VOGU-3710 file (C-alpha; in Angstrom, 3 decimals, decimal comma):
1> mdttqwiasa> 42,017/-66,114/61,541  41,157/-68,743/58,957  38,326/-68,479/56,434  35,874/-70,515/58,513  36,450/-68,300/61,559  36,106/-65,169/59,428  32,791/-66,372/57,970  31,545/-67,354/61,435  32,536/-63,927/62,769  30,795/-62,081/59,931
11> tglglgatff> 27,725/-64,277/60,403  27,522/-63,709/64,148  28,166/-60,005/63,783  25,597/-59,616/60,993  22,904/-61,626/62,756  23,426/-59,703/65,990  23,412/-56,299/64,301  20,307/-57,127/62,277  18,537/-58,358/65,404  19,505/-55,116/67,167
21> mdlvallrrr> 18,136/-53,112/64,216  14,886/-55,083/64,375  14,576/-54,430/68,125  15,007/-50,705/67,504  12,378/-50,860/64,734  10,007/-52,666/67,092  10,528/-50,017/69,768  10,021/-47,213/67,237  6,779/-48,835/66,098  5,463/-49,468/69,624
31> lfnvpsldyr> 6,523/-46,179/71,208  6,164/-43,740/68,316  3,959/-45,593/65,792  6,744/-45,474/63,166  6,078/-48,085/60,484  8,846/-50,280/59,120  9,216/-52,377/55,997  7,049/-55,469/55,785  9,644/-58,066/54,769  7,035/-60,235/53,063
41> fvgrwlghmp> 7,223/-57,688/50,235  10,954/-58,361/49,922  10,121/-62,069/49,727  7,449/-61,331/47,130  9,975/-59,348/45,072  12,481/-62,217/45,276  9,744/-64,745/44,497  8,948/-63,024/41,197  12,582/-63,001/40,062  12,687/-66,569/38,677
51> sgrfrhdsis> 9,998/-65,551/36,183  12,102/-62,551/35,123  10,221/-59,863/37,047  12,697/-57,650/38,912  10,719/-54,419/39,228  7,136/-53,704/40,234  4,950/-50,628/39,979  3,636/-51,524/43,434  4,860/-54,621/45,224  1,777/-54,606/47,454
61> raqavrherl> -0,404/-55,140/44,366  1,824/-57,873/42,925  0,629/-61,451/43,241  1,656/-63,077/46,520  4,210/-65,894/46,320  4,654/-68,974/48,436  6,681/-68,459/51,645  7,192/-64,753/50,903  7,343/-63,720/54,568  9,963/-66,347/55,450
71> tgwlfhyltg> 11,936/-65,587/52,289  11,903/-61,860/53,029  13,077/-62,287/56,611  15,839/-64,714/55,613  17,039/-62,306/52,938  16,939/-59,450/55,477  19,247/-61,357/57,842  21,537/-62,562/55,032  21,902/-58,955/53,917  22,940/-58,052/57,473
81> vafaavllag> 25,597/-60,763/57,336  26,836/-59,418/53,992  27,205/-55,892/55,391  28,994/-57,258/58,461  31,417/-58,932/56,040  31,939/-55,523/54,412  32,822/-54,107/57,837  35,309/-56,894/58,539  36,824/-56,635/55,064  37,258/-52,871/55,441
91> agerwlyqpt> 38,234/-52,558/59,093  40,089/-55,858/59,331  39,720/-58,723/61,750  41,431/-56,642/64,458  38,145/-54,753/64,692  36,593/-57,857/66,279  39,008/-57,616/69,197  38,832/-53,841/69,607  35,599/-52,628/67,998  35,224/-48,911/67,375
101> lvpallvgvl> 32,061/-47,004/66,585  33,104/-45,031/63,490  33,666/-47,957/61,066  30,416/-49,586/62,221  28,437/-46,367/61,743  30,069/-45,813/58,363  28,926/-49,247/57,177  25,456/-48,518/58,580  25,225/-45,225/56,707  26,608/-46,703/53,488
111> svaapwlimq> 24,210/-49,635/53,712  21,272/-47,254/53,189  22,291/-47,198/49,525  20,768/-50,689/49,183  17,187/-49,650/49,911  17,492/-46,256/48,229  19,029/-47,527/44,989  17,832/-51,145/44,759  14,919/-52,079/46,998  12,744/-48,969/46,864
121> palgmgvaas> 12,915/-48,619/43,063  12,301/-52,360/42,610  9,285/-52,318/44,932  7,708/-49,351/43,139  8,699/-46,601/45,580  11,193/-44,883/43,273  14,841/-44,051/43,858  15,260/-43,014/47,504  11,492/-43,275/48,024  10,850/-40,482/45,512
131> ntphprlarl> 7,431/-41,942/44,577  6,120/-42,154/48,133  3,722/-39,615/49,663  6,462/-38,219/51,938  9,886/-38,939/50,384  11,943/-36,959/52,914  10,299/-38,738/55,823  10,833/-42,124/54,150  14,504/-41,273/53,564  14,995/-40,181/57,167
141> rslathlsfg> 13,363/-43,378/58,402  15,610/-45,478/56,162  18,667/-43,605/57,373  17,634/-44,002/61,026  17,084/-47,723/60,486  20,489/-48,178/58,889  22,197/-46,086/61,552  20,667/-48,436/64,116  22,197/-51,306/62,120  25,581/-49,560/62,408
151> iglyvtgwlw> 25,106/-49,173/66,151  24,092/-52,828/66,232  27,352/-53,759/64,513  29,264/-51,907/67,202  27,218/-53,328/70,105  27,489/-56,873/68,739  31,212/-56,403/68,120  31,691/-55,089/71,638  29,790/-58,057/73,095  31,802/-60,419/70,866
161> aq> 35,071/-58,916/72,122  34,092/-59,484/75,768
//
């Protein structure tokens, strides 16, 4: 597989897995009233970076930036593509032809480090949501979301292999 095919595969896999994760989040919200991250806050965080602001006490109280919702959603999907590339780099391109669940779940579980160690502290929630009203619940929700991403990697890989 050449570089262009590898990038296209990682892109398709990442977009599909992220879409799957978002469908699961939508179902969790509609069926069980489980809130999920508002990606405009990710866009707001990114929008403040050019001025040198990388961390906020509370991203919801930070000044809104232009196109923050679109920016946040684009970043969300690009991050999914990046983690799909991690899966392909670790499991190899053979995984695309015979996807297995364990590597996909492993990437999903490992990907929860991004919100726990980068996003949540930067948005004012503390490391692993330690500054939220219910840190354990927030951590479990993050883990469930990222496990659904891992399942989405597998499902998308399986569909790709068909």
